Legacy VTK file of the C-alpha trace (Angstrom):
# vtk DataFile Version 3.0
C-alpha trace
ASCII
DATASET POLYDATA
POINTS 120 float
-0.068 -0.064 0.067
1.228 3.518 -0.794
2.230 5.811 2.168
1.082 9.152 0.985
1.216 12.205 2.980
-0.151 15.655 2.325
3.130 16.870 0.737
3.242 13.870 -1.689
-0.464 14.653 -2.698
0.074 18.187 -3.193
3.273 17.587 -5.212
1.291 15.168 -7.519
-1.365 17.934 -7.986
1.137 20.573 -8.643
3.065 18.338 -11.112
-0.107 17.341 -12.980
-1.188 21.146 -13.050
2.236 22.139 -14.480
2.198 19.216 -17.107
-1.425 20.257 -18.187
-0.199 23.903 -18.565
2.815 22.826 -20.602
0.648 20.675 -22.954
-1.824 23.462 -23.345
0.906 26.070 -23.980
2.494 23.676 -26.495
-0.652 23.089 -28.286
-1.243 26.853 -28.609
2.041 27.283 -30.339
1.394 24.322 -32.651
-1.888 25.869 -33.651
-0.334 29.188 -34.171
2.348 27.723 -36.527
0.325 25.344 -38.345
-3.080 27.088 -38.839
-2.213 30.528 -39.493
0.539 29.831 -42.049
-0.957 26.800 -43.472
-0.705 25.747 -47.059
-4.343 25.610 -47.875
-4.971 29.141 -46.702
-2.145 30.345 -48.753
-3.500 28.406 -51.782
-7.004 29.757 -51.417
-5.809 33.315 -50.975
-3.517 33.279 -54.035
-6.166 31.620 -56.201
-8.856 34.195 -55.126
-6.705 37.139 -55.840
-5.862 35.714 -59.242
-9.701 35.092 -59.785
-10.381 38.775 -58.715
-7.777 40.129 -61.044
-9.197 38.329 -64.074
-12.616 39.376 -63.012
-11.503 42.978 -62.971
-9.877 42.700 -66.390
-13.048 41.221 -67.984
-15.544 43.604 -66.165
-17.397 40.807 -64.230
-18.758 42.489 -61.135
-20.413 39.392 -59.631
-17.081 37.470 -59.746
-15.221 40.162 -57.924
-17.944 40.351 -55.154
-17.732 36.699 -54.715
-13.944 36.584 -54.601
-13.835 39.402 -52.107
-16.336 37.354 -49.830
-14.069 34.298 -50.224
-11.086 36.518 -49.156
-12.885 37.929 -46.244
-13.896 34.358 -45.181
-10.285 33.236 -45.581
-8.918 36.170 -43.434
-11.675 35.558 -40.730
-10.669 31.751 -40.601
-7.086 32.770 -40.009
-7.912 35.272 -37.306
-10.124 32.703 -35.590
-7.327 30.083 -35.625
-4.756 32.627 -34.210
-7.337 33.645 -31.575
-7.629 30.005 -30.471
-3.876 29.537 -30.513
-3.240 32.748 -28.429
-6.017 31.747 -25.993
-4.304 28.302 -25.478
-1.075 30.181 -24.908
-2.584 32.277 -22.256
-4.444 29.447 -20.498
-1.063 27.407 -20.442
0.975 30.250 -18.984
-1.860 30.645 -16.464
-1.869 27.085 -15.404
1.928 27.015 -15.195
2.009 30.131 -13.115
-0.634 28.670 -10.755
1.396 25.412 -10.450
4.608 27.366 -9.567
2.711 29.690 -7.142
1.303 26.686 -5.365
4.645 25.063 -5.211
6.316 28.067 -3.670
3.322 28.791 -1.197
2.641 25.140 -0.095
5.802 23.225 -0.554
8.174 26.035 0.190
11.169 23.942 1.284
9.654 20.870 2.315
10.200 18.938 -0.948
13.782 18.080 -1.702
15.449 16.557 -4.739
15.912 13.220 -2.724
12.188 13.184 -2.016
11.493 13.695 -5.759
13.610 10.899 -6.939
12.464 8.374 -4.072
15.483 8.411 -1.806
13.523 9.234 1.615
LINES 1 121
120 0 1 2 3 4 5 6 7 8 9 10 11 12 13 14 15 16 17 18 19 20 21 22 23 24 25 26 27 28 29 30 31 32 33 34 35 36 37 38 39 40 41 42 43 44 45 46 47 48 49 50 51 52 53 54 55 56 57 58 59 60 61 62 63 64 65 66 67 68 69 70 71 72 73 74 75 76 77 78 79 80 81 82 83 84 85 86 87 88 89 90 91 92 93 94 95 96 97 98 99 100 101 102 103 104 105 106 107 108 109 110 111 112 113 114 115 116 117 118 119
């Protein structure tokens, strides 16, 4: 049977909170790097701008309107993805900060390196 005291339980909770914050922070970075600069978004944007240029050269007003709507939708999609990534970054930093604050407040100097690696 496990012999757990209060410090061990607090340490487990703080480590899990820190790990969750790190995972959230990393996923925010991944979303920012992949979604906002994705190949698909660049391909849609370049195709739509070429389509709009052709439509302007041929005086097709409806095609220009549809192309601008598509560009606006693409820009909104990029902003939404970036917003989700930034939100995950902030939540991850908040969780990491809370974990570090709890570690300093509750565990102060009671947890040593030997206790962490199992040498009691």
